[in-house]
N, C-alpha and C positions, 0 to 999 in steps of 0.2 A: 393637599393631595386628595382629601376627601371631596372637596369642592370640585376638583378637576374630574374625579371619577363620576360624580353626579352629573356634571355637564356633559361628559362623554356619553354616559348612559342615556341622558335626555336626547342628545344629538342622534345617537344610534337608533333610539326608539322612533324619533321623527323620520329618519331615513327609511326605517323598516316600514312605517306606515305608508310612506309615499310609494315605496316599491310595491307593497302589498295592495295598496289602493289601485296602482296601475294595473297589476295582474288581475285583480277582481274586475276592474272596468273592462279589461280586454275579454275576460271570460264571459262577462255579463252581456257584452255587446256583439259577440261573434261566436260562431260555431266553427271549430277547427276540424279539418279532415286531412289525413295524410295521403300523399301520392308517392309511393315508394318503388324504386327500381334503379337500374344502373344508369346514372346521369353522366358519368364519366367513364373513360376506358373504351375498349373496342366494341362494347355492346351499348354504348351511350345513346345511340339513336332510338333504341327500344324504350329506354327509360324516359327520354325526352318526349317521345310520342305519347307515352302514358301520362306524363305530367301535363302536357299541353291539353289533352282531352279532358282531364279532371278540371283544369283551370277554365276551360271553355264551359263545362257544365256549371261550375260555380259562378262564373260571370253571368250566365243566363239566369240563374236563380237570383243573383244579386240585383239584376236589372228589374226583377219583379218584386223586389223588396226583401229578398233573402228567404230564410226559413224561420218560422216562429218569430218573425220580426227582427231576426238577427242576421248580420252579414256572414257570408260563408268565407272562411279564410283557409286557403290551401297551403299546407306545409310540405314542401318537397323533401324527400329523403333519398340521398344517394347511397345505395348499398354496394355499389361498385361490382355487382354480381358476385359478391363475397358473402358467404353465410355468416361470418363473424361480424361483418359490417351491418348485415341485415338485423342481427340481434341488437347491435348498438342502436340502430335506427328505431327498432321496436321499443327499446327502453326509453329513448328520447320521446317518442310519441306518448308513451304511458305517462311520463313526467309532464308533458305538455297538455295532457288531458284531451287528446283528440277524441272526437265523437265516433270516428271510424277510419278505416284505412283502405284505400284502393291500391292494391299491390299484394305481394311483390311480383316481379316479372319472372324470375327464375324459380323453379321448384326448389332448388337447393337453398334458396333464401327464404321462400315462403314457409317451408316446413318448420325450420327452427324458430322463425319469427312468430309463427302462429301460436306457439306455446305461451309466449309472453302476452300476446293479445288475449288469449283465452283466460289467463290468470287475472288480467286486468279488466275483463268484461268489456272488451272493445271488439266491435264487428270488423272483420277483415273480408274483403271481396277481391280475389285475385282475377285480373283480366287475362292472365296468360299462363299460369302455372298448371301444367297438365299431368304431373305425376299423381297417380291415384292415391298415394299415401297421404297427401295433403288433407283430404276430406274423410279419411278412414281412421282418424285419431279420436273420434268421438267428441270433437269440439263443436258445440251447437252454434257458435258465432263465426264459423269459418265457411266461406262460400267461394265459388268461382263461376264466372260467366262463360268460360271457354269449355272445351271438351277435355277428354282425358287420353293418356297415352295408350291405354289398352284399346280404346276406340280407334284412334288414328293408326296405331300399329296394325290393327286388323284390316282397316281400309287399305293401307299400303300393301299388306300381304296379299289381299284379294286381287288388287290391281296387278301386282307382279305375277301372281300365279295365272290369272285369267287373260291378261293382255300381253305381258312380256314373255310368259311361258318359259322361264329359264330351267335348266337342269342343275346348274350349280350357282350358288350365291355366296358372297362374302358379307360379313357383318362387322362393323366397327362402331365405336362410340367414343365420346370425349371424357368418359369416367365421371361425369356429373350425375346428379340425381335424375335430372331430366333425360340427358342423352343416353345413359346406360339403361334407364327404365324403358325408354322408347325402343331402343335396339333389342332389348330382351323380349318385349311383347311381339315385335316383328319376327324375331327368330323363333319364338314359340309357335307362331302362327304358320310358319312355312317349313319347319324342319322335318315334319312327317311327310312332306310332299316333294321336297327338293333336297339336294345335298348341300349342307352348309360347309363350305370348304375352308372357311377362316372365320374366327371370332376373336376380337381383342380390342383393347382400348388404346387411344392415343392421348398425348398430354396437351391440354388446352394451351394455346398461345405459343406452341412450338413453331419454329420457323420452317422446319424441314420434316416432311412426312414421306420422303421418297423411299426410304428403306422399307417402311410398312407397305407402301403402294407397290413396290417391286415384288415383295413377297406375295401380295395378293395377286398380282399379275401372273406370277408363276403357278398359281393355283387354277388359273384359267376360268374365272367365274363369268357367267353371262350377265350378271348385274351385281352391284354391291350396295348395301344399305349403310347409311351413316346416321347415328343418333347424336345430335349436337346442334350448334348454333352457327350462324352464317359466316363469321370470320374464319373458323376452321374449315367449314365446307368449301369456301372459296379457295383456300390454299390447297385443299385436297383435290378439287377438280382441275386446278391449274397444274399441279404437280403430277397428277395422274396422266394428263396429256403429255407431259414431258418425259415420263418413263414408258409411255406407250400402252397404258391401260385404257382400252377403248370401251369397256363395259360401262353402261350408264349408272349414275348414282341415283338412288332413291332415298329420300330423307323426309324430315318432318317440319312442323310449323316454325321451328326456330330458325329455319333458313328462308322462310317466305318473306323476303324483303328485297326491294330494288337494290339495296346496298350489296347483297350477295352477287347480283349480276354485274354491278359496277366494279367490284373488286376482282371477280373471276374473269370478266371479259368474255371473249368468245368461248372459253372453256366451260362456261355455264350452260351452253346450249345442250339440250337433250336431258337435263337434270329433271327428275320428277320430285315433286314436293306435295305433301299432304297439308291441307289447310281448309278453312271454312269456305263457304260459297262466296261468290263475288257480290259485294254490297252495292255496286254501281246500278244494278237493276232493281234494287229494293226501294219502294216508294217511302218506306219508313225511314230510310237512311238519307234521303235526298237533302233534307234541311241540315242534318249534321254535316254531310260532305261539303255542302256549300259554305257553311259558317266556319268549319275547320279550315278549309282551303283558303278562305278570305283572310283568316287571321294568322295561320301558320304555314300554309303551303299544303302540299298533298298529304292526306292522312297516312299514317303508317298502318301496317297490317293489324295491329292490336289497338289502334286509337279508338275505334268504335266500341270495342269491348270495355276499355277503360271509361269511356264516356257513359256507357250504359251502367257500369258498376257504380259510378259516382251518382248518377240519377236514381238508382235503386236505393242507395244509402240516404240521399237527401229527401227523396219522396217519402221514405219510411220514417224519417225524423218528423216530417210534416204531418204525416197521417197518424202517428202515435202520440205526437205532441211531447216527445221526450228524446233525450240522447242516451238513455239507459241502454246499455248493450244487450242485456237479456231480453228486454221488451222489443228492441229493434230486430234481434235475431229471430224471435218468435214470429214477428210480423213478416219478415222477409221469407221465412220458410213456408208460410201459408199463403203467400200472395203471388198472383200472376201479374207481371209488370209488362207494360208496353214500351219497348225500347227501340232505339234506332235500328237494331239488328232484328227486330221483330218481338214477338211475345217471349218472355223469359220467366220460367218458374223453376223451382228447385225441388229435388227429392230429399229424402230424410237425411242424406249425408251432406247436403249443401252443393250437390252437383246439378247442373242444368238437366232438365228432363229430356230436352232435345238438343243433340250436339252433332249436327251434320258435317261430316268431313268429305271433301272431294280431292281428287288428285289434279295437280297443276303441272304443267311442263314449261320449261324455259324454251321459248321459240322466237327467233328473230329479236333477241334481246328483251323479251317481255314474258311475264307469266300468263299462260293461257290455260283454260280448263281442258284437261285431257280426259277426264272421266267424271 
């Protein structure tokens, strides 16, 4: 029995050394970065767009020899647009010792996940989470390359007041951190100048919003604002048409995707959406657009943001010569980066110093700049 135990211990020890050796080898020869977002479910296009952009950036670095002589390995994390799953992904990244994370996409996922990255000294750069609270937690290692909801809520409100000039508006949201936050900023910006005749939330992924839309119709608004993401927005405009609500929808960046138009069909016509400026005319984005399109097809709305976030992370590792989160965060906070979207620098909270939003309109089945 004693001899058996000794043999077993010896075998276990040998197996442990093999596994440990494999892990050490992997850690020694590669730098891991996370790409986190909804890879499955009704928002999966956004997560896949994010992952593709990060993988493109990593491939370009690897073609040049990697970073610090090491290959870049991208670990995709599917948070399913669920805060609990986002925390699970964050814990996995911590255990996998990633050097940084590009993500998450939803604010409701980024905010709880950021607590775990902060505790583990891991840099997080979100390409799409716009709720202001994300960067107001006092975490030095949390950044975003997009704008914020107070910014785009103000832009949407100014457009509505100055261009549409309504007397009565309705405001709805999907009860998410992002959607309700954006709706609240819009409401706050308009309520002293127009009558807000309706304010309430809907349930994400509900199939039928006709009761809500009928109630809104009875309030006779000249326009209605929706804070949320494209699957719900598409159902809302389709069902609004069915119940006879003709007032235009104004909404935010979570709806700026061709998938919205594809799902909504002709009902999408006349919808106004706040988002960043068109990258097609940017000379800095030309190479990105060409390479992304050749490899994956047309870039998604946040692909370029994820690509820039990945490059900021990787160039910071190169420039500092380390993957230490505190040193990377310090470098990122003090550096102006030249990205595909132009020059990017951050303020003391980790927000971009310049976040231009414009208003787009769905016209003839496409998004065109309206303002």
